[in-house]
C-alpha positions in Angstrom: -1.2 -2.9 25.4 0.4 -1.6 22.2 -1.1 -1.3 18.7 0.6 -0.9 15.3 -2.1 -0.4 12.7 -2.2 1.8 9.6 -5.2 2.5 7.4 -4.5 4.5 4.2 -6.6 5.4 1.2 -4.9 6.8 -1.9 -3.8 6.3 -5.4 -1.0 4.2 -6.8 1.9 6.3 -7.9 3.2 3.7 -10.4 2.4 0.1 -11.4 3.1 -2.4 -8.6 6.3 -4.5 -8.8 5.9 -8.2 -8.2 8.8 -10.6 -7.5 9.2 -14.1 -6.0 11.3 -15.1 -3.0 13.7 -18.0 -3.2 10.9 -20.1 -1.7 8.5 -19.0 -4.5 6.5 -16.7 -2.3 5.0 -13.6 -4.0 6.0 -10.2 -2.7 4.6 -7.0 -4.2 5.9 -3.4 -3.6 4.0 -0.3 -4.6 3.7 3.3 -3.5 0.5 5.3 -2.9 -0.2 9.0 -2.6 -2.6 10.4 0.0 -3.7 14.0 0.2 -4.0 16.2 3.2 -5.9 19.5 3.1 -4.9 22.3 5.5 -5.7 25.9 5.3 -7.2 25.5 1.8 -4.0 23.9 0.4 -3.5 20.3 -0.7 -0.4 18.5 0.3 0.5 15.0 -1.0 2.2 12.3 1.1 3.8 9.3 -0.4 3.8 5.8 1.3 5.8 2.7 0.5 3.7 -0.5 0.8 4.6 -4.2 0.7 2.3 -7.2 0.6 2.7 -10.9 0.4 1.3 -14.1 -1.0 -2.2 -13.9 -2.6 -2.6 -10.3 -1.6 0.6 -9.5 -3.6 -0.7 -11.5 -6.6 -4.1 -9.7 -6.6 -2.5 -6.3 -6.3 -0.2 -7.1 -9.2 -3.1 -8.4 -11.3 -5.7 -5.8 -10.7 -3.9 -2.5 -9.8 -2.2 -0.1 -12.1 -0.9 3.5 -11.7 -3.7 5.8 -10.6 -5.8 3.0 -9.1 -7.5 4.0 -5.8 -6.9 1.5 -2.9 -7.5 1.2 0.8 -4.6 -0.4 2.6 -4.7 -1.9 6.1 -1.5 -3.1 7.7 1.2 -2.2 10.1 4.3 0.1 10.0 7.6 -1.7 9.7 11.1 -0.3 9.7 13.9 -2.4 8.3 17.6 -1.7 7.5 20.0 -2.7 4.8 23.5 -1.9 3.6 23.8 0.1 0.4 26.6 -0.5 -2.2 29.0 1.8 -0.2 28.4 -0.2 3.0 26.3 2.5 4.7 23.3 1.4 6.7 20.0 2.6 5.3 16.6 2.5 6.9 13.2 2.1 5.2 9.8 2.6 6.8 6.9 1.0 4.9 3.4 -0.3 5.4 3.3 -4.1 5.6 -0.2 -4.6 4.2 -2.3 -7.5 5.3 -5.4 -6.3 3.3 -5.8 -4.2 0.2 -9.2 -3.2 -1.1 -9.5 -1.9 -4.6 -11.6 1.3 -4.8 -13.0 3.6 -7.4 -11.0 5.9 -9.7 -7.8 5.1 -11.6 -7.5 2.7 -14.5 -9.8 -0.3 -15.0 -11.1 -3.1 -12.7 -12.8 -0.6 -10.4 -15.5 -1.8 -8.1 -16.5 1.7 -7.2 -16.2 1.4 -3.4 -16.1 4.5 -1.3 -13.7 4.8 1.6 -16.6 4.0 4.0 -17.6 0.9 2.0 -14.0 -0.3 1.8 -13.4 0.2 5.6 -16.7 -1.6 6.4 -15.0 -4.8 5.1 -12.6 -4.6 8.1 -14.6 -5.7 11.1 -11.7 -5.2 13.6 -11.3 -1.5 12.8 
């Protein structure tokens, strides 16, 4: 058995970017920052996240820079060719669930990490 599951809680680094595919499906890209504490020092990690359909629409409608979110999804690596023809690789979280937490700008529901994760019965 193999498992590809990611759970992150952090703050949006910028406002999300929503676009539509040629088949009118919503896709939203955003980045979140998480913090790690080691030896009394804080280190930030930055994660690219993509979500689709209604999740994408909700993230775009209710999330802004600084908003705290919990993301559940899977890691995905994809490749593309840049303008010079070189192959580039991107690893991102393909989110199937985004829960809006406390902190940040507006529309907060004040959920703690534990409350947000309780909404995921399979975790």
